[in-house]
Structure formats: structure tokens, C-alpha cells
OpenMM code with the backbone's topology and positions (N, CA, C; nanometers):
from openmm import Vec3, app, unit

residues = "MET LYS VAL LEU GLY ILE ASP PRO GLY LEU VAL ILE THR GLY TYR GLY VAL LEU GLU GLN GLU GLY GLY ARG THR HIS LEU LEU GLU ALA GLY VAL LEU ASP SER GLY THR SER ALA ASP GLU LEU PRO VAL ARG LEU ARG ARG LEU HIS ASP GLU MET HIS ALA LEU ILE ARG ASP HIS GLN PRO ASP VAL MET ALA LEU GLU GLN LEU TYR SER HIS TYR GLN HIS PRO ARG THR ALA ILE LEU MET GLY HIS ALA ARG GLY VAL ILE CYS LEU VAL ALA GLY LEU HIS ASN LEU PRO LEU PHE HIS TYR ALA ALA THR GLU VAL LYS SER SER VAL THR GLY ASN GLY ARG ALA SER LYS GLU GLN ILE GLN HIS MET VAL ARG SER THR PHE GLY LEU VAL GLU THR PRO GLU PRO PRO ASP ALA ALA ASP ALA VAL ALA ILE GLY LEU CYS HIS ILE HIS ARG GLN GLY GLN THR SER TYR GLU ASP ARG VAL ARG ALA LEU ARG".split()
positions = [
    Vec3(0.1335, -0.1443, -0.0002),
    Vec3(-0.0144, -0.0101, -0.0510),
    Vec3(0.1303, 0.0934, 0.0307),
    Vec3(0.0821, 0.1847, -0.0680),
    Vec3(0.1300, 0.2912, -0.1153),
    Vec3(0.0477, 0.4596, -0.0560),
    Vec3(0.0809, 0.5351, 0.0470),
    Vec3(0.0603, 0.5796, 0.1026),
    Vec3(0.0673, 0.7904, 0.1127),
    Vec3(-0.0082, 0.8244, 0.0538),
    Vec3(0.0718, 0.9887, 0.0552),
    Vec3(-0.0028, 1.0772, 0.1275),
    Vec3(0.0485, 1.1923, 0.2192),
    Vec3(0.0157, 1.2163, 0.3359),
    Vec3(0.0354, 1.3761, 0.3292),
    Vec3(-0.0598, 1.3895, 0.3516),
    Vec3(-0.0741, 1.5759, 0.3345),
    Vec3(-0.0663, 1.6730, 0.4598),
    Vec3(-0.0048, 1.7481, 0.4475),
    Vec3(-0.0181, 1.8568, 0.5451),
    Vec3(-0.0257, 1.9593, 0.5003),
    Vec3(-0.1915, 2.0380, 0.4989),
    Vec3(-0.2234, 2.1382, 0.4124),
    Vec3(-0.1607, 2.2643, 0.4510),
    Vec3(-0.1759, 2.3785, 0.3474),
    Vec3(-0.1494, 2.4842, 0.3064),
    Vec3(-0.1372, 2.5516, 0.2305),
    Vec3(-0.1352, 2.7216, 0.2881),
    Vec3(-0.1690, 2.8019, 0.1287),
    Vec3(-0.0759, 2.8427, 0.0759),
    Vec3(0.0152, 2.8537, 0.1381),
    Vec3(0.1915, 2.8656, 0.0689),
    Vec3(0.3033, 2.7242, 0.1026),
    Vec3(0.2803, 2.7037, 0.2378),
    Vec3(0.3503, 2.5187, 0.1800),
    Vec3(0.2694, 2.3973, 0.2499),
    Vec3(0.2335, 2.3048, 0.1493),
    Vec3(0.1721, 2.2047, 0.1528),
    Vec3(0.2851, 2.1187, 0.2056),
    Vec3(0.2820, 2.0506, 0.3357),
    Vec3(0.3499, 1.9432, 0.2900),
    Vec3(0.3437, 1.7878, 0.2927),
    Vec3(0.4358, 1.6910, 0.2025),
    Vec3(0.3709, 1.5861, 0.1662),
    Vec3(0.5036, 1.4775, 0.1903),
    Vec3(0.4384, 1.3408, 0.2014),
    Vec3(0.4940, 1.2156, 0.2355),
    Vec3(0.4548, 1.0944, 0.1836),
    Vec3(0.5794, 1.0498, 0.1096),
    Vec3(0.4659, 0.9176, 0.0439),
    Vec3(0.5586, 0.7937, 0.1100),
    Vec3(0.4786, 0.7133, 0.1809),
    Vec3(0.5654, 0.5979, 0.1896),
    Vec3(0.5021, 0.5250, 0.1233),
    Vec3(0.5447, 0.3874, 0.1894),
    Vec3(0.4541, 0.2483, 0.1228),
    Vec3(0.5044, 0.1076, 0.2426),
    Vec3(0.4126, 0.0301, 0.2598),
    Vec3(0.4093, -0.0369, 0.3314),
    Vec3(0.3786, -0.1526, 0.2749),
    Vec3(0.4819, -0.2168, 0.2544),
    Vec3(0.5115, -0.3654, 0.1995),
    Vec3(0.5294, -0.5029, 0.2973),
    Vec3(0.4645, -0.5740, 0.3533),
    Vec3(0.5014, -0.6816, 0.4236),
    Vec3(0.5600, -0.6580, 0.5714),
    Vec3(0.4903, -0.5681, 0.6557),
    Vec3(0.5000, -0.5030, 0.7549),
    Vec3(0.6424, -0.4148, 0.7755),
    Vec3(0.6630, -0.4018, 0.6866),
    Vec3(0.7951, -0.2775, 0.6665),
    Vec3(0.7025, -0.1789, 0.5900),
    Vec3(0.7765, -0.0793, 0.6772),
    Vec3(0.6896, 0.1237, 0.6233),
    Vec3(0.8445, 0.1239, 0.5245),
    Vec3(0.8357, 0.2097, 0.4233),
    Vec3(0.8904, 0.2987, 0.3928),
    Vec3(0.8956, 0.4196, 0.3660),
    Vec3(0.9848, 0.5389, 0.3900),
    Vec3(0.9347, 0.6329, 0.3495),
    Vec3(1.0236, 0.6646, 0.1850),
    Vec3(0.9451, 0.6959, 0.1211),
    Vec3(0.9930, 0.6924, -0.0501),
    Vec3(1.0671, 0.8379, -0.0169),
    Vec3(0.9521, 0.9291, -0.0368),
    Vec3(1.0003, 1.1036, -0.0135),
    Vec3(0.9026, 1.1438, 0.0030),
    Vec3(0.9973, 1.2645, 0.0920),
    Vec3(0.9037, 1.3679, 0.1240),
    Vec3(0.9384, 1.5328, 0.1270),
    Vec3(0.8672, 1.6315, 0.0782),
    Vec3(0.8887, 1.7502, 0.0882),
    Vec3(0.7691, 1.8672, 0.0894),
    Vec3(0.7728, 1.9974, 0.0171),
    Vec3(0.6588, 2.0459, 0.0334),
    Vec3(0.6356, 2.0890, -0.0832),
    Vec3(0.5383, 2.1679, -0.1262),
    Vec3(0.5021, 2.1851, -0.2909),
    Vec3(0.4734, 2.3529, -0.2425),
    Vec3(0.5218, 2.4319, -0.3006),
    Vec3(0.5224, 2.5618, -0.2967),
    Vec3(0.3562, 2.6432, -0.3686),
    Vec3(0.3474, 2.6791, -0.2905),
    Vec3(0.1343, 2.7429, -0.3816),
    Vec3(0.2056, 2.8912, -0.3967),
    Vec3(0.3382, 2.9320, -0.3808),
    Vec3(0.3425, 3.1150, -0.4202),
    Vec3(0.3707, 3.1872, -0.2488),
    Vec3(0.3618, 3.2754, -0.2958),
    Vec3(0.3556, 3.3018, -0.1440),
    Vec3(0.2006, 3.4216, -0.0819),
    Vec3(0.2027, 3.4441, 0.0404),
    Vec3(0.1077, 3.4973, 0.0911),
    Vec3(0.0589, 3.6438, 0.0599),
    Vec3(0.1584, 3.7035, -0.0377),
    Vec3(0.1226, 3.7912, -0.1035),
    Vec3(0.0154, 3.7661, -0.2850),
    Vec3(0.0353, 3.6411, -0.2908),
    Vec3(-0.0298, 3.6212, -0.4170),
    Vec3(-0.1528, 3.6351, -0.4194),
    Vec3(-0.2404, 3.6935, -0.5493),
    Vec3(-0.4437, 3.6266, -0.4796),
    Vec3(-0.4368, 3.5004, -0.4342),
    Vec3(-0.4974, 3.4797, -0.4397),
    Vec3(-0.6315, 3.3040, -0.3043),
    Vec3(-0.6081, 3.2573, -0.4516),
    Vec3(-0.6396, 3.2796, -0.5747),
    Vec3(-0.6572, 3.1739, -0.6670),
    Vec3(-0.5379, 3.1310, -0.7537),
    Vec3(-0.5115, 3.2252, -0.7375),
    Vec3(-0.3539, 3.2044, -0.7898),
    Vec3(-0.2557, 3.0748, -0.6786),
    Vec3(-0.2820, 3.0981, -0.5798),
    Vec3(-0.2593, 2.9902, -0.4770),
    Vec3(-0.2856, 2.9021, -0.5195),
    Vec3(-0.3935, 2.9000, -0.4907),
    Vec3(-0.5121, 2.7389, -0.4871),
    Vec3(-0.5366, 2.7180, -0.7004),
    Vec3(-0.5002, 2.7958, -0.7467),
    Vec3(-0.4751, 2.7575, -0.8632),
    Vec3(-0.3271, 2.6181, -0.8765),
    Vec3(-0.1791, 2.7133, -0.7844),
    Vec3(-0.0725, 2.6037, -0.8299),
    Vec3(-0.1037, 2.5105, -0.7077),
    Vec3(-0.1628, 2.5559, -0.6104),
    Vec3(-0.2029, 2.3946, -0.5504),
    Vec3(-0.2098, 2.2903, -0.5797),
    Vec3(-0.3850, 2.2837, -0.6862),
    Vec3(-0.4557, 2.2018, -0.7439),
    Vec3(-0.3037, 2.1232, -0.8286),
    Vec3(-0.2119, 2.2286, -0.8766),
    Vec3(-0.1558, 2.1740, -1.0380),
    Vec3(-0.0402, 2.0681, -0.9401),
    Vec3(0.0135, 2.1101, -0.7975),
    Vec3(0.0797, 2.0370, -0.7499),
    Vec3(0.0533, 1.9380, -0.7158),
    Vec3(-0.0209, 1.9752, -0.6860),
    Vec3(-0.1217, 1.8197, -0.6731),
    Vec3(-0.1535, 1.6918, -0.7164),
    Vec3(-0.1577, 1.8109, -0.8132),
    Vec3(-0.2317, 1.6543, -0.9404),
    Vec3(-0.1041, 1.5791, -1.0003),
    Vec3(-0.0090, 1.6591, -1.0339),
    Vec3(0.1509, 1.5647, -1.0388),
    Vec3(0.2113, 1.4934, -0.9715),
    Vec3(0.1857, 1.5837, -0.8320),
    Vec3(0.3026, 1.4649, -0.7524),
    Vec3(0.1907, 1.3220, -0.7395),
    Vec3(0.0493, 1.3579, -0.7605),
    Vec3(-0.0663, 1.1848, -0.7626),
    Vec3(-0.0342, 1.1052, -0.8517),
    Vec3(0.0128, 1.2145, -0.9877),
    Vec3(0.0743, 1.1637, -1.0807),
    Vec3(0.2033, 1.0845, -1.0985),
    Vec3(0.2277, 1.1349, -0.9872),
    Vec3(0.4194, 1.0810, -1.0009),
    Vec3(0.4152, 0.9993, -0.9434),
    Vec3(0.3386, 0.9661, -0.8589),
    Vec3(0.3725, 0.9047, -0.7704),
    Vec3(0.2872, 0.7608, -0.6991),
    Vec3(0.1603, 0.7662, -0.7978),
    Vec3(0.0079, 0.6619, -0.7781),
    Vec3(0.0037, 0.5717, -0.6932),
    Vec3(0.0045, 0.6552, -0.5283),
    Vec3(-0.0132, 0.6689, -0.4531),
    Vec3(-0.1692, 0.5610, -0.4392),
    Vec3(-0.1864, 0.4465, -0.3140),
    Vec3(-0.2910, 0.3860, -0.3489),
    Vec3(-0.4557, 0.4545, -0.2558),
    Vec3(-0.3538, 0.5062, -0.1448),
    Vec3(-0.4848, 0.6318, -0.0172),
    Vec3(-0.3966, 0.7626, -0.0166),
    Vec3(-0.5146, 0.8516, 0.0310),
    Vec3(-0.4309, 1.0257, 0.0940),
    Vec3(-0.4087, 1.0276, 0.2386),
    Vec3(-0.3510, 1.0198, 0.3059),
    Vec3(-0.3976, 1.0939, 0.4449),
    Vec3(-0.3766, 1.2117, 0.4655),
    Vec3(-0.5080, 1.2951, 0.4863),
    Vec3(-0.5073, 1.4490, 0.5080),
    Vec3(-0.4954, 1.4997, 0.6564),
    Vec3(-0.4741, 1.5937, 0.7006),
    Vec3(-0.4962, 1.6292, 0.7762),
    Vec3(-0.5958, 1.7369, 0.8408),
    Vec3(-0.7150, 1.6687, 0.9617),
    Vec3(-0.8112, 1.8113, 0.9438),
    Vec3(-0.8197, 1.9097, 0.9766),
    Vec3(-0.9053, 1.9671, 0.9443),
    Vec3(-0.8953, 2.1468, 0.9626),
    Vec3(-0.8878, 2.1435, 1.1120),
    Vec3(-0.8225, 2.2248, 1.1895),
    Vec3(-0.8223, 2.2441, 1.3598),
    Vec3(-0.8344, 2.4136, 1.3302),
    Vec3(-0.9341, 2.4360, 1.3748),
    Vec3(-0.9646, 2.5927, 1.4354),
    Vec3(-0.9865, 2.6930, 1.5561),
    Vec3(-0.8896, 2.7626, 1.6097),
    Vec3(-0.9641, 2.8057, 1.7108),
    Vec3(-1.0409, 2.9764, 1.6485),
    Vec3(-1.1028, 2.9276, 1.8177),
    Vec3(-1.1947, 3.0683, 1.7849),
    Vec3(-1.1615, 3.2159, 1.7905),
    Vec3(-1.0177, 3.2125, 1.8162),
    Vec3(-0.9322, 3.3163, 1.8241),
    Vec3(-0.9298, 3.4349, 1.7168),
    Vec3(-0.8974, 3.2743, 1.5580),
    Vec3(-0.8779, 3.2714, 1.4362),
    Vec3(-0.9290, 3.2134, 1.3588),
    Vec3(-1.0689, 3.2503, 1.3139),
    Vec3(-1.1565, 3.2296, 1.2235),
    Vec3(-1.0835, 3.2529, 1.0891),
    Vec3(-1.0562, 3.3228, 1.0471),
    Vec3(-1.0075, 3.4039, 0.9085),
    Vec3(-0.8855, 3.2367, 0.8935),
    Vec3(-0.8478, 3.1806, 0.9266),
    Vec3(-0.7131, 3.1071, 0.8817),
    Vec3(-0.7848, 2.9903, 0.8695),
    Vec3(-0.9352, 2.9918, 0.9969),
    Vec3(-0.9456, 2.8445, 0.9273),
    Vec3(-1.0153, 2.8114, 0.8232),
    Vec3(-1.0983, 2.9330, 0.7963),
    Vec3(-1.1954, 2.9965, 0.6844),
    Vec3(-1.0792, 2.9307, 0.5212),
    Vec3(-0.9742, 3.0232, 0.5662),
    Vec3(-0.8248, 3.0635, 0.4303),
    Vec3(-0.8504, 2.8697, 0.3876),
    Vec3(-0.7856, 2.8482, 0.5266),
    Vec3(-0.7853, 2.6140, 0.5184),
    Vec3(-0.7479, 2.5631, 0.4652),
    Vec3(-0.9587, 2.5790, 0.4853),
    Vec3(-1.0429, 2.5579, 0.4294),
    Vec3(-1.0142, 2.5191, 0.2951),
    Vec3(-0.9917, 2.7078, 0.2303),
    Vec3(-0.9634, 2.6406, 0.0602),
    Vec3(-0.9262, 2.5483, 0.0460),
    Vec3(-0.7903, 2.5213, 0.0863),
    Vec3(-0.6599, 2.4208, 0.0469),
    Vec3(-0.6801, 2.3213, 0.0759),
    Vec3(-0.7806, 2.3077, 0.1921),
    Vec3(-0.8088, 2.1394, 0.1742),
    Vec3(-0.9064, 2.1179, 0.0572),
    Vec3(-1.0360, 2.1750, 0.0558),
    Vec3(-1.0963, 2.1642, -0.0204),
    Vec3(-1.0147, 2.0904, -0.1719),
    Vec3(-0.9313, 2.2283, -0.1734),
    Vec3(-0.8707, 2.1866, -0.2910),
    Vec3(-0.7723, 2.0474, -0.3324),
    Vec3(-0.7250, 2.0123, -0.2268),
    Vec3(-0.6766, 1.9125, -0.2373),
    Vec3(-0.7771, 1.7419, -0.2359),
    Vec3(-0.8297, 1.8292, -0.1711),
    Vec3(-0.9599, 1.6745, -0.1781),
    Vec3(-1.0035, 1.6440, -0.2990),
    Vec3(-1.0593, 1.7718, -0.3732),
    Vec3(-1.0762, 1.7717, -0.5016),
    Vec3(-0.9869, 1.7177, -0.5837),
    Vec3(-0.8408, 1.7138, -0.6034),
    Vec3(-0.7588, 1.6490, -0.6837),
    Vec3(-0.7626, 1.5322, -0.6151),
    Vec3(-0.7569, 1.4771, -0.4780),
    Vec3(-0.7897, 1.3099, -0.4456),
    Vec3(-0.9644, 1.2834, -0.5139),
    Vec3(-1.0270, 1.3618, -0.5048),
    Vec3(-1.1613, 1.2670, -0.5853),
    Vec3(-1.1174, 1.2779, -0.7360),
    Vec3(-1.0799, 1.3917, -0.8081),
    Vec3(-1.0270, 1.4239, -0.9013),
    Vec3(-0.9718, 1.2329, -0.9808),
    Vec3(-0.9091, 1.1964, -0.8855),
    Vec3(-0.7753, 1.0742, -0.9075),
    Vec3(-0.8670, 0.9408, -0.8393),
    Vec3(-1.0273, 0.9717, -0.7987),
    Vec3(-1.0419, 0.8284, -0.7413),
    Vec3(-0.9363, 0.7890, -0.6204),
    Vec3(-0.8912, 0.8243, -0.5893),
    Vec3(-0.8211, 0.8466, -0.4620),
    Vec3(-0.8779, 0.8262, -0.3217),
    Vec3(-0.9115, 0.6912, -0.2421),
    Vec3(-0.9927, 0.7632, -0.1028),
    Vec3(-0.8822, 0.7998, -0.0272),
    Vec3(-0.9825, 0.9098, 0.0216),
    Vec3(-0.9230, 0.9799, 0.1098),
    Vec3(-0.9487, 0.9793, 0.2687),
    Vec3(-0.8417, 0.9841, 0.3279),
    Vec3(-0.9247, 0.9800, 0.5286),
    Vec3(-0.8479, 1.1212, 0.5985),
    Vec3(-0.9035, 1.1349, 0.6768),
    Vec3(-0.8627, 1.1987, 0.7836),
    Vec3(-0.8182, 1.2215, 0.8959),
    Vec3(-0.7249, 1.2774, 0.9502),
    Vec3(-0.6537, 1.2894, 1.1027),
    Vec3(-0.6868, 1.4114, 1.1368),
    Vec3(-0.7065, 1.4116, 1.2809),
    Vec3(-0.6740, 1.5098, 1.3637),
    Vec3(-0.5634, 1.5309, 1.4096),
    Vec3(-0.4889, 1.6709, 1.4068),
    Vec3(-0.3845, 1.6667, 1.4769),
    Vec3(-0.2856, 1.6059, 1.6025),
    Vec3(-0.4269, 1.5815, 1.6728),
    Vec3(-0.4023, 1.5270, 1.8271),
    Vec3(-0.3565, 1.4066, 1.7564),
    Vec3(-0.4461, 1.3010, 1.7302),
    Vec3(-0.4442, 1.1665, 1.6401),
    Vec3(-0.2849, 1.1251, 1.6105),
    Vec3(-0.2724, 1.2427, 1.5088),
    Vec3(-0.1285, 1.2217, 1.4034),
    Vec3(-0.0327, 1.2216, 1.5188),
    Vec3(-0.0552, 1.3014, 1.6018),
    Vec3(0.0744, 1.3189, 1.7076),
    Vec3(0.1227, 1.2007, 1.8533),
    Vec3(-0.0433, 1.1774, 1.8268),
    Vec3(-0.0392, 1.0498, 1.9437),
    Vec3(0.0309, 0.8991, 1.9215),
    Vec3(-0.0035, 0.9050, 1.7815),
    Vec3(-0.0302, 0.7283, 1.6508),
    Vec3(0.1345, 0.7109, 1.6719),
    Vec3(0.2365, 0.8610, 1.6045),
    Vec3(0.3025, 0.8562, 1.6081),
    Vec3(0.4493, 0.9214, 1.7252),
    Vec3(0.4115, 0.9213, 1.8235),
    Vec3(0.4857, 1.0445, 1.9686),
    Vec3(0.4162, 0.9227, 2.1153),
    Vec3(0.3301, 0.8981, 2.0541),
    Vec3(0.2790, 0.8409, 2.2034),
    Vec3(0.2379, 0.9746, 2.2742),
    Vec3(0.2381, 1.1123, 2.2192),
    Vec3(0.1782, 1.2319, 2.3078),
    Vec3(0.0396, 1.3365, 2.2027),
    Vec3(-0.0363, 1.3408, 2.2575),
    Vec3(-0.1098, 1.4313, 2.1472),
    Vec3(-0.0672, 1.5367, 2.1525),
    Vec3(0.0204, 1.5937, 2.2106),
    Vec3(0.0634, 1.7386, 2.2227),
    Vec3(0.1718, 1.7291, 2.2282),
    Vec3(0.2716, 1.6715, 2.1035),
    Vec3(0.3978, 1.6489, 2.0422),
    Vec3(0.4324, 1.7852, 2.0428),
    Vec3(0.5331, 1.8309, 2.0267),
    Vec3(0.5839, 1.9487, 1.9342),
    Vec3(0.6347, 1.9270, 1.8032),
    Vec3(0.6203, 2.0300, 1.7276),
    Vec3(0.6190, 1.9896, 1.5808),
    Vec3(0.8097, 1.9007, 1.5659),
    Vec3(0.9011, 1.9496, 1.7007),
    Vec3(1.0372, 1.9628, 1.7056),
    Vec3(1.0047, 1.7718, 1.7114),
    Vec3(0.9581, 1.7340, 1.8097),
    Vec3(0.9417, 1.6057, 1.8432),
    Vec3(0.9066, 1.5425, 1.7022),
    Vec3(0.7915, 1.5298, 1.6781),
    Vec3(0.7668, 1.4759, 1.5634),
    Vec3(0.8707, 1.4799, 1.4400),
    Vec3(0.8959, 1.5846, 1.4274),
    Vec3(1.0659, 1.5448, 1.3407),
    Vec3(1.1331, 1.4570, 1.3920),
    Vec3(1.1343, 1.4443, 1.5768),
    Vec3(1.2806, 1.3781, 1.5211),
    Vec3(1.2040, 1.2062, 1.5383),
    Vec3(1.0929, 1.2076, 1.5439),
    Vec3(1.0341, 1.0412, 1.5450),
    Vec3(1.0386, 0.9968, 1.3735),
    Vec3(0.9717, 1.0943, 1.2945),
    Vec3(0.9909, 1.0970, 1.1721),
    Vec3(1.1190, 1.0919, 1.1090),
    Vec3(1.1990, 1.1002, 1.2013),
    Vec3(1.4019, 1.1051, 1.1913),
    Vec3(1.4506, 0.9721, 1.2497),
    Vec3(1.4184, 0.9204, 1.3709),
    Vec3(1.4382, 0.8136, 1.3663),
    Vec3(1.3574, 0.6309, 1.3027),
    Vec3(1.2618, 0.6997, 1.2861),
    Vec3(1.1748, 0.5645, 1.2680),
    Vec3(1.2086, 0.5674, 1.1174),
    Vec3(1.2498, 0.6197, 1.0148),
    Vec3(1.2567, 0.5975, 0.9094),
    Vec3(1.4662, 0.6352, 0.9164),
    Vec3(1.5380, 0.6025, 1.0162),
    Vec3(1.6623, 0.6099, 0.9966),
    Vec3(1.7069, 0.7170, 0.9608),
    Vec3(1.7002, 0.8352, 0.9260),
    Vec3(1.7136, 0.9308, 0.8428),
    Vec3(1.8656, 1.0102, 0.9575),
    Vec3(1.9523, 1.0808, 0.7670),
    Vec3(2.0406, 1.0566, 0.8467),
    Vec3(2.0611, 1.2746, 0.9148),
    Vec3(1.9098, 1.3280, 0.8398),
    Vec3(1.9086, 1.4782, 0.8541),
    Vec3(1.7302, 1.5259, 0.8846),
    Vec3(1.7882, 1.5691, 0.9650),
    Vec3(1.6054, 1.6091, 1.0396),
    Vec3(1.5527, 1.6551, 0.9230),
    Vec3(1.3989, 1.6402, 0.9035),
    Vec3(1.3196, 1.6432, 0.7953),
    Vec3(1.2873, 1.8240, 0.8043),
    Vec3(1.3226, 1.8858, 0.7382),
    Vec3(1.2676, 2.0516, 0.6854),
    Vec3(1.2012, 2.0955, 0.5775),
    Vec3(1.1610, 2.2017, 0.5509),
    Vec3(1.0822, 2.2306, 0.7402),
    Vec3(0.9604, 2.1067, 0.8168),
    Vec3(0.9436, 2.2048, 0.8880),
    Vec3(0.8463, 2.0719, 0.9765),
    Vec3(0.7157, 2.0230, 0.9251),
    Vec3(0.6745, 2.1396, 0.8165),
    Vec3(0.5472, 2.0484, 0.7019),
    Vec3(0.5250, 1.9339, 0.6342),
    Vec3(0.6893, 1.8659, 0.6141),
    Vec3(0.7601, 1.7628, 0.5913),
    Vec3(0.7473, 1.6955, 0.6233),
    Vec3(0.8020, 1.6845, 0.7233),
    Vec3(0.7717, 1.5758, 0.8323),
    Vec3(0.6392, 1.5398, 0.9362),
    Vec3(0.5577, 1.6597, 0.8989),
    Vec3(0.4634, 1.6386, 0.9502),
    Vec3(0.3340, 1.5496, 0.8430),
    Vec3(0.3666, 1.5816, 0.7585),
    Vec3(0.2644, 1.5249, 0.6280),
    Vec3(0.3584, 1.3693, 0.6643),
    Vec3(0.4513, 1.3578, 0.6269),
    Vec3(0.4989, 1.1872, 0.6623),
    Vec3(0.4088, 1.1593, 0.7681),
    Vec3(0.4535, 1.2105, 0.9027),
    Vec3(0.3666, 1.1729, 0.9987),
    Vec3(0.1895, 1.1385, 0.9646),
    Vec3(0.1180, 1.1788, 0.9109),
    Vec3(-0.0077, 1.1637, 0.8552),
    Vec3(-0.0241, 1.0547, 0.7731),
    Vec3(0.0706, 1.0298, 0.6922),
    Vec3(0.1088, 0.9239, 0.6349),
    Vec3(0.1982, 0.7745, 0.7883),
    Vec3(0.1984, 0.8257, 0.8306),
    Vec3(0.2307, 0.6527, 0.9371),
    Vec3(0.1118, 0.6905, 0.9971),
    Vec3(0.0529, 0.7684, 1.0502),
    Vec3(-0.0793, 0.7272, 1.1330),
    Vec3(-0.1675, 0.6892, 1.0661),
    Vec3(-0.2025, 0.6839, 0.9404),
    Vec3(-0.2719, 0.6067, 0.8609),
    Vec3(-0.2188, 0.4886, 0.8240),
    Vec3(-0.1109, 0.4250, 0.8397),
    Vec3(-0.0861, 0.3676, 0.8047),
    Vec3(-0.1031, 0.2350, 0.9749),
    Vec3(-0.0637, 0.2969, 1.1036),
    Vec3(-0.0723, 0.2580, 1.2280),
    Vec3(-0.2372, 0.2229, 1.2696),
    Vec3(-0.3230, 0.3284, 1.1499),
    Vec3(-0.4636, 0.2658, 1.1303),
    Vec3(-0.5098, 0.2397, 1.1065),
    Vec3(-0.4561, 0.1492, 1.0358),
    Vec3(-0.5067, 0.0440, 0.9091),
    Vec3(-0.4664, -0.1104, 0.9768),
    Vec3(-0.3880, -0.0764, 1.0293),
    Vec3(-0.3348, -0.1968, 1.1028),
    Vec3(-0.3423, -0.2136, 1.2409),
    Vec3(-0.4128, -0.0568, 1.2922),
    Vec3(-0.4992, -0.0422, 1.4120),
    Vec3(-0.3604, -0.0834, 1.5258),
    Vec3(-0.2342, -0.0810, 1.5373),
    Vec3(-0.1636, -0.1008, 1.6252),
    Vec3(-0.1265, 0.0459, 1.7158),
    Vec3(-0.1372, 0.0658, 1.8388),
    Vec3(-0.1299, 0.1552, 1.9365),
    Vec3(-0.0061, 0.1765, 1.9424),
    Vec3(0.0922, 0.2962, 1.9383),
    Vec3(0.1899, 0.3393, 1.9719),
    Vec3(0.3035, 0.2810, 2.0780),
    Vec3(0.2008, 0.2257, 2.2355),
    Vec3(0.2112, 0.1141, 2.3537),
    Vec3(0.2811, 0.0212, 2.2895),
    Vec3(0.1605, -0.0177, 2.1575),
    Vec3(0.2367, -0.1281, 2.1252),
    Vec3(0.2872, -0.2035, 1.9998),
    Vec3(0.3738, -0.0630, 1.9722),
    Vec3(0.5239, -0.0508, 1.8468),
    Vec3(0.6112, -0.0384, 1.9394),
    Vec3(0.6159, 0.0084, 2.0640),
    Vec3(0.6926, 0.0037, 2.1905),
    Vec3(0.7041, -0.0812, 2.2340),
    Vec3(0.6320, -0.2055, 2.2970),
    Vec3(0.6403, -0.2904, 2.3698),
    Vec3(0.6790, -0.4545, 2.2328),
    Vec3(0.6600, -0.4001, 2.0777),
    Vec3(0.7192, -0.5008, 1.9967),
    Vec3(0.8292, -0.4897, 1.9957),
    Vec3(0.9149, -0.3442, 1.9741),
    Vec3(1.0335, -0.3404, 1.9896),
    Vec3(1.1465, -0.4294, 2.1037),
    Vec3(1.0483, -0.4246, 2.2417),
    Vec3(1.1883, -0.4824, 2.3051),
    Vec3(1.1654, -0.6308, 2.3088),
] * unit.nanometer
topology = app.Topology()
chain = topology.addChain("A")
for resn in residues:
    res = topology.addResidue(resn, chain)
    for name in ("N", "CA", "C"):
        topology.addAtom(name, app.Element.getBySymbol(name[0]), res)
């Protein structure tokens, strides 16, 4: 199973392509999609995000996509609305490719990967680095977050908890 994990954003969208084979998970690629700058008009950024997502799916041919759910804070409703635009484009592209789409809350992703639903970005980066034996810490954090989202999907499909995986390593 090949999973495309996505950490959505209007300027930077993180992605991670993971493949699970025979109980082992491999990180094939991680990075960020560039949708322009915050100075660009919203329609321009959304079109670029659409084009970048389409190319990513075409190039990697994932079986499923895992996407972080929208989190909104009552003090910043405009941010949630703008992020909803980006998620909408990402969902549209998944639909255009008939790609099954799974949504995960940030706290569920963090808990799945680190055992702590309130883990910091640095903790996520560290766990992604150690899980896949990477030489360098994934930068920017959006790339590591996307890998963690994909990894969360793989864990949820296998229904293994973080604690179960730690026990299996002992």
C-alpha cells in the first residue's frame, strides 16, 4: 500500500510518500509543495496547489491519501476559513484521481507517532527521523508533519497503538 500524507497549507503544503510492504514501512519521498507567497492572490495560490497536487499524485500513484483535519481556534476564524480553501482543493484533486481520502486530527497524528497528542513539531521531526533512520531532520516541519500523517494512516489501518509498537521493539 502506498500512502500520500498531506499537511495542507496555502503557501507551503507538506507531503510524504510512504509504502508499506510485508509489515515494513518505507519512506519514499518527503517535501513541500510551493503554492506561491502570501502576497499572491488566493486564486493563484489555489490553482498552483491544484497543479502541484495533481503532479504529485500522477508521479507517485498512491493508493490512498491521508490528510490532516482542519483545526480552528475561535480567536482565528479567518485562518480556518483560508485553510478550508486549501483542504478543498486537495480533496478535489483526490476525487479527480478517485483516490480514497482519510482525515486525521493533529492530536491523533501526534499520539500515533509519538504517544503524546500534544507533541511539539520538533518531537514529530525527531520521531520521523528516527523511525526511518534519516541522516538529517526533515525540514521544514511541514514535510515531517506530512510523513507523520501518512504514518498515522498506516498505523490506524493496522490498528496498532504507539504503546503496542514500543512493546514490540523490546
